[in-house]
C-alpha positions in Angstrom: 41.2 172.1 192.3 41.3 173.8 189.0 40.4 177.6 189.5 41.5 178.9 185.8 38.7 176.5 184.7 35.6 178.3 183.1 32.4 177.9 185.2 29.7 176.1 183.8 26.2 176.8 184.9 23.7 173.9 185.0 20.6 175.7 182.7 18.4 173.4 184.6 19.6 175.4 187.6 19.5 178.7 186.2 15.6 177.6 184.7 14.5 177.2 188.1 15.7 180.4 189.4 15.2 182.4 186.6 11.4 181.4 186.2 10.2 179.1 189.3 11.5 181.7 192.0 9.7 184.6 190.4 6.2 182.8 189.7 6.1 181.7 193.3 7.0 185.0 194.3 4.4 186.8 192.1 1.5 184.3 193.6 2.6 184.8 197.7 3.3 188.6 197.3 -0.3 189.1 195.8 -2.2 186.7 198.0 -0.3 188.1 200.8 -1.3 192.0 199.8 -5.0 191.2 199.9 -4.8 189.4 203.3 -3.0 192.0 205.0 -5.4 194.5 204.3 -8.3 195.4 207.2 -11.0 198.2 206.8 -14.5 198.4 208.5 -16.6 201.8 208.3 -19.2 204.0 205.8 -17.4 205.8 203.0 -17.9 209.3 203.5 -16.1 210.5 200.4 -14.4 209.1 197.3 -11.8 210.9 195.1 -10.8 209.0 192.1 -7.5 209.6 190.0 -5.7 208.7 187.2 -2.1 208.3 187.2 -1.5 208.2 183.5 -4.0 209.7 180.9 -3.2 209.6 177.4 -4.4 212.6 174.9 -7.9 212.0 173.6 -8.2 208.3 175.2 -9.8 207.3 178.0 -7.8 207.3 181.1 -6.0 204.3 182.0 -5.4 202.4 185.5 -7.3 204.8 187.5 -7.5 204.6 191.3 -9.9 205.6 194.0 -9.1 206.7 197.6 -11.7 206.5 199.9 -12.4 208.3 203.1 -13.8 206.1 205.8 -15.8 207.1 209.0 -14.8 203.9 211.3 -17.4 202.8 214.5 -14.8 204.7 216.7 -15.8 208.1 215.3 -12.3 208.3 213.2 -11.7 208.4 209.8 -9.2 207.0 207.9 -7.8 207.2 204.4 -8.4 204.0 202.1 -6.7 203.9 198.9 -7.6 201.2 196.3 -5.3 200.8 192.9 -5.6 198.7 189.3 -4.3 195.6 191.1 -5.8 192.2 192.0 -4.8 192.8 195.8 -7.1 196.0 196.2 -10.4 196.3 197.0 -13.4 197.2 194.3 -13.0 201.0 193.2 -16.8 200.8 192.4 -18.0 201.4 195.9 -20.5 204.4 196.6 -20.6 206.8 199.0 -22.5 205.8 202.2 -21.8 202.1 201.6 -20.3 200.0 204.7 -17.5 198.2 203.7 -16.1 195.4 206.1 -12.4 193.7 205.3 -11.0 191.8 208.0 -7.0 190.6 207.8 -6.9 187.7 206.8 -9.6 187.0 204.4 -9.8 187.3 201.0 -13.3 188.2 200.9 -15.1 191.5 202.0 -18.6 192.6 202.3 -20.4 196.1 201.1 -23.5 196.7 202.7 -23.6 193.2 203.7 -23.4 191.7 200.7 -20.1 189.5 199.9 -17.4 190.0 197.5 -15.4 187.3 196.3 -13.2 189.0 193.2 -9.9 188.0 194.0 -8.8 185.4 191.3 -7.7 182.8 193.6 -7.4 179.8 191.9 -5.2 181.8 189.4 -2.4 182.7 192.0 -2.7 178.9 193.5 -2.1 177.7 190.0 0.7 180.5 189.5 2.3 179.4 192.2 2.4 175.5 191.9 3.7 176.0 188.6 6.8 178.2 189.8 7.2 175.4 192.8 6.9 172.7 190.0 9.2 174.5 187.8 11.6 175.1 190.8 11.8 171.6 191.8 11.9 170.2 188.8 14.7 172.1 187.6 16.8 171.3 190.4 16.1 167.6 190.2 17.0 167.4 186.8 20.3 169.4 187.6 21.4 167.5 190.3 20.6 164.3 188.4 22.4 165.3 185.6 25.3 166.3 187.9 25.2 163.0 189.3 25.2 161.2 185.9 28.0 163.3 184.8 29.7 162.3 188.3 29.4 158.7 187.8 30.2 158.8 183.8 33.5 160.2 184.8 34.4 157.5 187.7 33.8 154.8 185.3 35.6 156.1 182.7 38.3 157.1 185.0 38.2 153.4 186.6 38.3 151.7 183.4 41.6 154.1 182.4 43.2 152.8 185.7 42.1 149.1 185.0 43.6 149.4 181.3 46.6 150.7 182.4 47.5 148.0 185.3 
């Protein structure tokens, strides 16, 4: 084995890992983050914040911290951010929120909210998986084709020398 030979990266493997895997991770992370949320109770306090407010412009990326009174009498703090997995940032004080773990939908005062872009994340994950598998498959196919061409040229060279 020649260790001085420079390493040749197959561009299809690079595409598979640099594009396919990040697409799949992005989809899985956001769907999983929404599925992990579990909250049930009445909103008793609402505090809005802005991590960054440009001068002379409206605030961007606002978040809301809700204080929720649970059925057992305990109070919890529930934070909603500006990403898709978060619940709505527009729930009023006094609203009763139910979000079960493992569900993408939630209810506010008995009204069902299905505001998570499920189709987008499924399509994104499928595209990522397709890029990954296609990149790996084409990379393997090209490697085998190259090895087969090398084998044929080597055998024809040996045949000519004998």
